[in-house]
C-alpha positions in Angstrom: 41.6 57.1 -65.1 38.7 57.3 -67.7 36.7 60.2 -68.4 33.8 58.4 -69.7 30.4 59.2 -68.0 27.0 58.0 -68.8 23.5 59.1 -67.6 23.5 57.4 -64.5 26.8 59.0 -63.4 25.4 62.3 -64.5 22.4 62.0 -62.5 24.7 60.9 -59.6 26.5 64.2 -60.0 23.5 66.0 -58.9 23.6 64.4 -55.5 27.4 64.3 -55.3 28.3 67.8 -56.5 25.7 70.0 -55.4 27.4 73.2 -56.2 29.9 71.8 -58.8 29.8 71.9 -62.5 28.4 69.1 -64.8 30.7 70.8 -67.4 33.7 69.4 -65.7 31.8 66.8 -63.5 32.4 64.2 -66.3 35.8 63.5 -65.0 35.3 64.5 -61.3 32.2 62.4 -61.0 33.5 59.4 -62.6 36.7 59.8 -60.2 34.3 59.8 -57.2 32.4 56.8 -58.5 35.7 54.9 -59.1 36.9 55.9 -55.4 33.8 54.1 -54.2 34.7 51.0 -55.9 32.5 50.9 -58.8 34.5 49.7 -61.8 34.6 51.8 -65.0 32.0 51.0 -67.7 32.2 51.4 -71.4 30.1 54.4 -72.9 27.2 53.1 -74.6 26.6 54.6 -78.1 23.1 55.7 -77.4 23.8 57.0 -74.1 24.0 60.5 -75.0 23.3 63.9 -73.1 21.9 66.5 -75.2 22.7 70.1 -74.0 21.9 73.7 -75.2 23.6 76.9 -74.6 21.7 80.1 -73.5 23.9 83.2 -73.8 26.6 82.4 -76.2 29.2 85.1 -75.2 32.8 84.4 -74.1 31.8 82.7 -70.8 29.2 80.6 -72.4 31.2 79.4 -75.5 34.1 78.6 -72.8 31.7 76.4 -70.6 30.4 74.8 -73.7 33.7 73.8 -75.1 34.4 72.4 -71.6 31.3 70.2 -71.6 31.9 69.0 -74.9 35.3 67.5 -73.8 33.0 64.7 -71.9 32.2 61.8 -73.9 28.6 61.3 -74.8 27.8 65.1 -74.6 26.4 67.0 -77.6 25.2 70.3 -78.2 22.2 70.7 -80.3 21.0 74.4 -79.8 22.1 77.8 -78.8 20.4 81.0 -78.0 21.8 84.6 -78.1 20.4 88.0 -78.6 23.3 89.0 -80.9 23.4 87.2 -84.4 27.3 87.5 -84.6 27.5 85.0 -81.7 25.0 82.5 -83.2 26.8 82.7 -86.6 30.1 81.9 -84.5 28.6 79.0 -82.8 27.5 77.3 -86.0 31.1 77.8 -87.4 32.5 76.1 -84.4 29.7 73.5 -83.8 28.2 72.8 -87.2 25.6 74.3 -89.5 23.2 71.7 -88.2 23.2 73.6 -84.7 19.9 75.1 -84.1 20.2 78.7 -83.3 17.6 81.3 -82.1 17.3 84.6 -80.4 14.3 83.1 -78.1 15.6 80.7 -75.8 11.9 79.9 -75.2 12.1 77.8 -78.5 14.9 75.7 -77.2 13.1 74.9 -73.9 10.0 73.6 -76.0 12.3 70.9 -77.4 11.9 67.4 -75.8 15.5 66.2 -76.9 17.3 68.5 -74.7 18.5 67.2 -71.3 20.3 70.2 -69.8 21.0 73.8 -70.3 24.0 76.1 -69.9 22.8 79.5 -68.8 25.4 82.1 -69.3 23.3 85.2 -69.9 23.7 88.7 -68.1 23.0 88.6 -64.4 19.7 90.3 -64.8 18.4 87.4 -66.9 19.6 84.6 -64.5 16.6 84.2 -62.4 14.0 84.2 -65.4 16.1 81.8 -67.5 16.8 79.4 -64.6 13.0 79.5 -63.7 11.8 78.8 -67.3 14.4 76.1 -67.8 13.7 74.2 -64.5 9.8 74.5 -65.1 10.4 73.1 -68.6 11.9 70.1 -67.1 15.6 70.7 -68.0 18.7 70.3 -65.7 20.5 73.6 -65.4 24.0 74.7 -65.2 23.7 78.3 -64.2 26.8 80.7 -64.3 27.8 82.7 -61.4 26.7 84.7 -59.7 23.5 82.7 -59.0 21.5 86.0 -58.7 21.2 89.4 -59.6 19.5 90.7 -56.5 19.0 88.8 -53.2 15.5 88.1 -53.3 16.1 86.0 -56.6 17.8 83.3 -54.8 14.9 81.7 -52.9 13.0 81.7 -56.1 15.5 79.7 -57.9 16.0 77.3 -55.2 12.2 76.6 -54.8 11.7 75.9 -58.3 14.7 73.4 -58.3 13.1 71.6 -55.3 9.6 71.8 -56.9 10.7 70.5 -60.1 13.3 68.1 -58.7 15.8 69.1 -61.4 19.5 69.3 -61.0 20.7 72.8 -60.5 24.5 73.6 -60.3 25.7 77.1 -60.0 29.0 77.4 -61.8 32.1 78.6 -59.9 35.6 77.6 -61.0 36.9 77.1 -57.3 34.2 74.4 -56.4 34.8 72.6 -59.6 38.7 72.7 -59.0 40.5 69.5 -58.1 43.1 71.7 -56.5 40.3 73.0 -54.1 39.0 69.6 -53.7 42.5 68.6 -52.4 42.7 71.5 -50.3 39.3 70.6 -48.8 40.7 67.0 -48.1 43.6 68.5 -46.4 41.4 70.7 -44.1 38.9 68.1 -43.4 41.6 65.7 -42.2 43.2 68.1 -40.1 46.5 68.1 -42.2 46.8 71.9 -41.8 45.9 72.1 -38.1 43.4 74.8 -36.9 42.1 77.2 -39.3 42.4 80.9 -37.8 41.8 83.0 -41.2 41.4 82.9 -44.7 43.1 85.4 -46.9 41.8 85.7 -50.5 42.2 87.9 -53.5 41.2 88.2 -57.3 42.3 90.9 -59.7 41.6 91.9 -63.2 45.2 93.4 -64.5 43.9 93.8 -68.1 45.6 96.7 -70.1 42.0 97.7 -71.3 40.5 97.7 -67.8 37.8 95.5 -66.2 34.7 94.8 -68.2 35.9 96.7 -71.3 34.7 94.0 -73.8 35.1 94.9 -77.4 32.2 95.9 -79.5 31.8 94.5 -83.0 31.4 96.9 -85.8 28.1 95.4 -86.9 26.5 96.1 -83.6 23.0 97.6 -84.3 19.4 97.1 -83.8 19.6 94.8 -87.0 22.0 92.4 -85.4 21.0 92.5 -81.8 17.4 91.9 -80.2 17.8 95.0 -78.0 14.2 94.5 -76.2 15.0 90.9 -75.4 18.3 91.8 -73.8 16.7 94.5 -71.8 14.1 92.3 -70.4 13.2 93.7 -66.8 15.7 96.3 -67.1 15.0 99.9 -67.6 13.8 100.5 -71.0 16.5 102.8 -72.6 17.4 103.4 -76.4 19.7 100.8 -78.0 23.3 101.3 -76.7 25.8 98.8 -78.0 28.1 99.6 -74.9 25.5 98.5 -72.3 24.9 95.3 -74.5 28.4 94.2 -74.8 29.9 95.9 -71.7 26.9 95.0 -69.5 28.9 94.3 -66.3 29.6 98.1 -66.0 25.9 98.9 -65.3 24.0 97.8 -62.2 20.9 97.4 -64.2 22.3 94.2 -65.9 25.3 93.1 -63.7 26.4 92.7 -60.1 29.6 94.8 -60.3 32.9 93.4 -58.9 31.1 91.6 -55.8 29.2 89.4 -58.2 31.8 89.0 -60.8 34.9 88.4 -58.7 34.1 88.5 -54.8 31.9 85.3 -55.3 34.7 83.1 -56.4 36.4 84.2 -53.0 33.3 83.1 -51.0 32.5 79.9 -53.0 36.2 78.9 -52.8 36.1 79.4 -48.9 32.9 77.8 -48.4 33.9 74.8 -50.5 36.9 74.1 -48.6 35.7 74.7 -45.0 32.2 73.5 -45.3 30.9 76.9 -43.9 28.6 79.7 -44.6 30.6 82.5 -42.9 32.6 84.4 -42.5 31.7 85.6 -39.0 34.0 88.7 -39.4 35.6 90.0 -42.8 37.9 92.9 -43.9 38.1 94.0 -47.4 40.7 96.4 -49.3 41.0 97.3 -53.0 41.6 100.1 -55.3 42.9 100.8 -58.9 46.6 101.1 -58.8 48.4 102.3 -62.0 52.1 102.1 -62.8 54.4 104.0 -64.9 56.8 102.5 -67.4 60.3 103.6 -67.0 63.1 103.0 -69.3 66.5 102.4 -67.7 69.7 102.2 -69.5 73.1 101.1 -68.2 76.5 102.0 -69.5 79.7 100.2 -69.1 
């Protein structure tokens, strides 16, 4: 099945995959269109979707690489508070890629159709509002919000501007979960009584322990811009690169991992529950033991 996607398919994605991801929708949207009986069309040379990246960390770069797998999608700009990430973006995607610390410079460009926003959680609301009000379609990394009151503001802005807003979550963009949804909706698995879900971070260095580049300093990092509305504290490289560890910037395990469990369950069942829930967890450590055997 062809993975080609044009503007008409892309815009149709806004109504078909309201919580999906345009990053992977290139294949999914075309599949949905094809299932509806519409023949595949060749990709016009001038029918190009130009995107920009705001927040060029590990997840932002991963999202962008996925987006660029869709024919007709071109990355034209990237913004980040750390110069090293911008340099890396130019190394990966060309020296003609426009890079900046200030994403407002990107929003002012008329040649950009959509944005990938993968900034720390405490910047999600403002970056999304600015992008929507600038007339851009938005792919916003999960969790959608940092604190609960942010949610209605973002939703209202999307409705007011009538731009596409898609919140990134792997499970609602997964063909496996789509198939599970079809099984559930068809009654193939029978009556659903409960859902068991789990996620873990089995990393040797521990969760949220991102590496800190040796050149991290106020010269290479726009610290005031990173802080934004967070408490104004002196420069701290650990806070910048490992921001998920602090409530001022991140949403903890709930926002980073638990959101996957909820989004996947909601996507399959079509509900906004649960009505009841039980959660367990903890930190478990094992000790490596060497065993030898003599014959």
